[in-house]
Legacy VTK file of the C-alpha trace (Angstrom):
# vtk DataFile Version 3.0
C-alpha trace
ASCII
DATASET POLYDATA
POINTS 333 float
33.471 11.758 20.140
34.358 8.526 21.900
37.704 6.925 21.020
37.443 3.890 18.758
39.581 1.302 17.023
39.845 1.318 13.236
40.328 -1.647 10.946
39.837 -2.459 7.262
38.181 -5.352 5.473
39.334 -6.617 2.089
36.557 -9.151 1.427
32.825 -9.204 2.289
33.220 -12.473 4.214
36.031 -10.923 6.249
33.869 -7.880 7.014
31.030 -10.087 8.271
33.459 -12.069 10.417
35.039 -8.930 11.868
31.777 -7.248 12.793
30.641 -10.391 14.589
33.805 -10.465 16.687
33.292 -7.082 18.360
30.864 -5.919 21.049
29.904 -2.636 19.402
31.226 -2.526 15.861
30.016 -0.569 12.828
30.716 -0.641 9.111
31.826 2.640 7.535
32.269 3.584 3.872
31.317 7.134 2.871
30.622 8.045 6.494
28.343 10.957 5.580
25.763 9.986 8.221
27.644 7.754 10.671
30.362 10.299 11.441
27.724 12.907 12.318
26.005 10.423 14.616
29.318 9.736 16.343
29.997 13.442 16.811
26.615 13.876 18.495
27.230 10.867 20.733
24.288 8.944 19.308
26.558 6.224 17.946
29.487 5.222 20.167
31.148 2.244 18.478
34.199 0.567 19.941
35.414 -0.361 16.449
34.896 0.906 12.914
35.396 -1.487 10.016
36.260 0.375 6.821
34.606 -1.457 3.927
35.320 1.169 1.275
37.944 -1.045 -0.406
35.560 -3.949 -0.995
34.795 -4.604 -4.654
31.125 -3.730 -4.309
30.855 -0.597 -6.424
29.959 -2.102 -9.803
26.835 -1.200 -11.752
26.172 -3.998 -14.218
23.512 -5.471 -16.443
21.736 -8.678 -15.414
19.371 -11.018 -17.235
16.350 -9.138 -15.862
17.645 -5.628 -15.243
20.628 -4.211 -13.393
22.598 -4.828 -10.202
24.122 -1.948 -8.243
26.858 -2.635 -5.702
26.444 -1.356 -2.168
29.525 0.870 -2.438
28.426 2.646 -5.614
28.477 6.394 -4.961
25.256 8.356 -5.314
26.774 10.585 -7.990
28.012 7.584 -9.993
24.600 5.923 -9.857
22.816 9.085 -10.944
25.021 9.428 -14.036
25.438 5.789 -15.072
23.959 4.972 -18.513
22.246 1.811 -17.247
20.473 3.819 -14.554
19.565 6.857 -16.629
18.273 4.764 -19.538
16.330 2.082 -17.659
15.568 3.678 -14.288
15.469 7.475 -14.720
13.251 7.694 -11.632
16.179 6.546 -9.494
18.581 8.996 -11.133
16.153 11.867 -10.572
15.678 10.977 -6.910
19.424 10.705 -6.305
20.046 14.139 -7.807
17.319 15.616 -5.594
19.206 14.608 -2.455
21.994 16.340 -0.543
24.722 18.347 -2.297
27.187 17.361 -5.054
29.948 16.988 -2.464
27.882 14.614 -0.341
26.663 12.660 -3.369
30.305 12.099 -4.318
30.894 10.393 -0.952
27.584 8.771 0.013
27.055 5.150 -1.015
24.058 3.034 -1.920
24.412 0.957 1.244
24.766 3.981 3.491
21.763 5.629 1.859
19.663 2.534 2.489
20.682 2.711 6.154
20.366 6.491 6.554
18.964 7.492 9.944
16.169 9.959 10.534
16.787 13.707 10.630
14.444 14.269 13.587
15.858 17.058 15.766
14.935 15.186 18.935
16.872 12.126 17.798
19.989 14.265 17.395
19.570 16.163 20.687
20.644 13.739 23.404
19.140 15.987 26.093
15.664 15.237 24.713
13.579 12.074 25.140
13.723 9.802 22.102
12.578 6.199 21.822
14.717 5.693 18.727
18.104 6.278 20.356
19.924 3.330 21.895
22.814 2.920 24.306
23.983 5.565 26.796
21.853 8.317 25.196
18.590 6.338 25.240
15.757 8.193 26.948
12.152 6.964 26.933
9.573 9.118 25.235
9.178 11.037 21.993
10.002 14.731 22.186
8.405 15.366 18.813
4.921 14.321 19.930
4.452 17.452 22.016
7.301 19.435 20.459
8.005 20.958 17.062
6.918 18.244 14.647
6.678 19.990 11.270
8.879 17.460 9.435
7.462 14.382 11.100
5.301 11.431 10.072
1.589 11.436 9.324
1.255 7.795 8.189
2.067 4.384 9.636
1.497 5.448 13.233
-0.118 2.263 14.459
1.284 2.346 18.019
-1.352 3.279 20.604
1.035 3.829 23.523
2.407 7.358 23.120
5.397 6.616 25.340
6.421 3.895 22.903
5.719 5.895 19.750
8.064 7.418 17.224
6.936 9.841 14.529
10.305 10.174 12.788
10.498 9.831 9.005
12.914 8.107 6.667
14.847 10.978 5.041
16.248 9.259 1.944
15.103 10.323 -1.528
16.714 7.250 -3.053
14.705 4.904 -0.848
11.420 6.346 -2.106
12.395 5.661 -5.714
13.612 2.159 -4.852
10.271 1.436 -3.174
8.403 2.433 -6.327
10.756 0.314 -8.450
10.416 -2.850 -6.315
14.141 -3.096 -5.633
15.580 -6.179 -3.944
18.332 -5.747 -1.340
21.025 -8.440 -1.294
22.812 -9.048 2.001
25.491 -11.351 3.362
25.748 -12.456 6.972
26.792 -15.241 9.338
23.864 -17.363 8.127
24.743 -16.847 4.462
23.222 -14.718 1.750
19.629 -13.609 1.339
17.526 -11.248 -0.764
15.094 -8.831 0.898
12.367 -7.080 -1.114
12.609 -3.340 -0.463
9.035 -3.329 0.871
10.250 -5.590 3.693
13.645 -3.954 4.214
12.555 -0.749 5.946
10.051 -1.014 8.765
7.488 1.100 10.569
8.364 2.241 14.075
5.789 0.138 15.926
7.049 -0.947 19.319
10.695 -1.033 18.188
11.464 2.421 16.767
15.188 1.798 17.330
15.145 -0.583 14.359
14.926 1.127 10.983
15.397 -2.038 8.918
14.933 -5.790 9.043
18.658 -6.515 8.728
19.776 -9.257 11.080
22.761 -8.625 13.391
26.111 -8.545 11.568
24.630 -8.589 8.058
26.287 -6.595 5.271
24.437 -5.070 2.316
26.232 -6.153 -0.865
23.992 -4.900 -3.702
20.494 -4.222 -4.965
18.717 -5.694 -7.978
16.300 -3.747 -10.161
14.054 -5.421 -12.729
13.500 -3.542 -15.974
9.774 -2.738 -16.382
8.097 -4.766 -19.133
6.243 -1.744 -20.479
7.750 1.581 -21.412
6.417 4.417 -19.299
7.180 7.833 -17.896
8.408 8.602 -14.403
8.963 11.596 -12.162
10.338 12.292 -8.690
8.676 15.293 -7.068
10.239 16.695 -3.905
8.500 19.384 -1.852
10.882 21.072 0.579
11.485 24.326 2.398
14.263 25.488 0.095
15.445 24.655 -3.390
18.569 22.673 -2.477
20.116 20.613 0.310
16.887 20.201 2.270
15.042 17.056 3.253
11.559 16.464 1.889
8.419 17.587 3.646
6.688 15.332 1.120
8.069 13.552 -1.922
6.466 11.387 -4.599
8.060 8.763 -6.822
5.666 8.069 -9.685
5.811 5.850 -12.757
2.911 5.592 -15.185
2.070 3.641 -18.336
-0.849 5.104 -20.292
-2.321 3.659 -23.486
-5.306 5.177 -25.303
-5.881 7.492 -22.384
-6.173 4.716 -19.802
-3.744 3.628 -17.102
-2.056 0.282 -17.784
0.531 0.315 -14.995
1.352 2.639 -12.116
3.864 2.830 -9.275
3.473 5.347 -6.437
5.636 5.813 -3.349
5.713 8.671 -0.845
8.600 10.049 1.185
8.695 12.389 4.169
5.438 11.019 5.578
6.302 7.803 7.438
9.026 5.815 9.171
9.600 4.059 5.828
8.804 4.882 2.204
5.010 4.679 1.935
3.483 2.574 -0.832
0.078 0.904 -1.121
-0.125 -1.470 -4.080
-3.878 -1.802 -3.491
-4.289 1.847 -4.501
-2.180 1.260 -7.603
-4.317 -1.717 -8.606
-7.482 0.354 -8.373
-6.019 2.828 -10.871
-5.450 0.164 -13.542
-7.892 0.643 -16.401
-9.082 4.031 -15.245
-8.725 7.175 -17.354
-5.547 9.165 -16.737
-7.458 12.186 -15.482
-7.225 14.550 -12.549
-10.311 12.947 -11.014
-8.680 9.506 -11.036
-5.475 10.911 -9.589
-7.285 12.790 -6.811
-9.144 9.675 -5.745
-5.887 7.703 -5.644
-4.254 10.465 -3.611
-7.127 10.423 -1.136
-6.821 6.669 -0.686
-3.039 6.750 -0.384
-3.150 9.054 2.649
-6.293 7.589 4.214
-5.785 7.201 7.942
-3.151 9.937 8.121
-2.750 11.640 11.488
-1.524 15.207 11.721
0.066 16.799 14.772
0.252 20.425 15.872
2.795 21.543 13.290
2.479 19.015 10.449
-1.241 18.547 9.778
-0.713 20.552 6.580
1.220 17.586 5.168
-1.993 15.597 4.681
-3.284 18.017 2.049
0.222 18.684 0.749
0.806 14.977 0.133
-2.413 14.657 -1.857
-1.592 17.698 -3.973
1.919 16.380 -4.622
0.577 12.989 -5.717
-1.824 14.590 -8.194
0.878 16.893 -9.531
3.381 14.050 -9.990
0.840 11.880 -11.800
-0.241 14.747 -14.034
3.396 15.330 -14.925
3.970 11.740 -16.049
0.593 11.546 -17.794
1.253 14.641 -19.907
LINES 1 334
333 0 1 2 3 4 5 6 7 8 9 10 11 12 13 14 15 16 17 18 19 20 21 22 23 24 25 26 27 28 29 30 31 32 33 34 35 36 37 38 39 40 41 42 43 44 45 46 47 48 49 50 51 52 53 54 55 56 57 58 59 60 61 62 63 64 65 66 67 68 69 70 71 72 73 74 75 76 77 78 79 80 81 82 83 84 85 86 87 88 89 90 91 92 93 94 95 96 97 98 99 100 101 102 103 104 105 106 107 108 109 110 111 112 113 114 115 116 117 118 119 120 121 122 123 124 125 126 127 128 129 130 131 132 133 134 135 136 137 138 139 140 141 142 143 144 145 146 147 148 149 150 151 152 153 154 155 156 157 158 159 160 161 162 163 164 165 166 167 168 169 170 171 172 173 174 175 176 177 178 179 180 181 182 183 184 185 186 187 188 189 190 191 192 193 194 195 196 197 198 199 200 201 202 203 204 205 206 207 208 209 210 211 212 213 214 215 216 217 218 219 220 221 222 223 224 225 226 227 228 229 230 231 232 233 234 235 236 237 238 239 240 241 242 243 244 245 246 247 248 249 250 251 252 253 254 255 256 257 258 259 260 261 262 263 264 265 266 267 268 269 270 271 272 273 274 275 276 277 278 279 280 281 282 283 284 285 286 287 288 289 290 291 292 293 294 295 296 297 298 299 300 301 302 303 304 305 306 307 308 309 310 311 312 313 314 315 316 317 318 319 320 321 322 323 324 325 326 327 328 329 330 331 332
């Protein structure tokens, strides 16, 4: 690990000012992902700014729902009454991720920024378009390598040398996508709110960029709006083992059914793209239809339309459809 300077910030404005003053500076709070990246040489910051003492860990009620501070721990979010009562989908997704020890350290902000778990990203001897800095190496080792955990959707880049088929590994992000979360950030230009659908991005021609955060911006909180209609939700995670494994495919589903017909639906997929995958057009087509297996199968087919499988992950196309149907059947029961 490269030597680095360490400093602390006591206020969000101070943190933004400090990160803008350095050449290669990173924020750190829980450190559950960043420290690993530093050990592997993927991140080589000159300075770390510890933001763990900022007063950004509150979970509080708002006029339209709840606000969760960026430094709220995953375990605290999963157990908080405001989350479990109004947004059980988020609580379920949080508990599906990592281990209790990691959930006690990991924060909302860090989870939003979590990097891919692609083996070729972590192996600096392999080509990877996503890595930056001294370890950057053009190409994507996963394209012709072992790509079982990789993306099947959102692969719009035609130039293979510029492609990236890594996936976003966060369970929390999938639930937030289904819940239409809004990410609040503070930066040199002031404060702004970013809808979660615009926060994470597809790889495209810039796979190094996982999010649309501007340079030197700090995540301060997220806002969640309480759904107008009561419904049922479920987070389904398909993985290789029962605990501490990242999703091959995951589904965040919320459904409102009245008199046997669908009144509202939210569907987001994880483990299949560079960002949580959600198509509101598919959701709209389900409105008014009977809550039956046939309706769910048609929605699943549309949600993965255009998927591209590679040598080791083509099975995920069928797996994703089956998981969607199963999740919807669970919430419709």
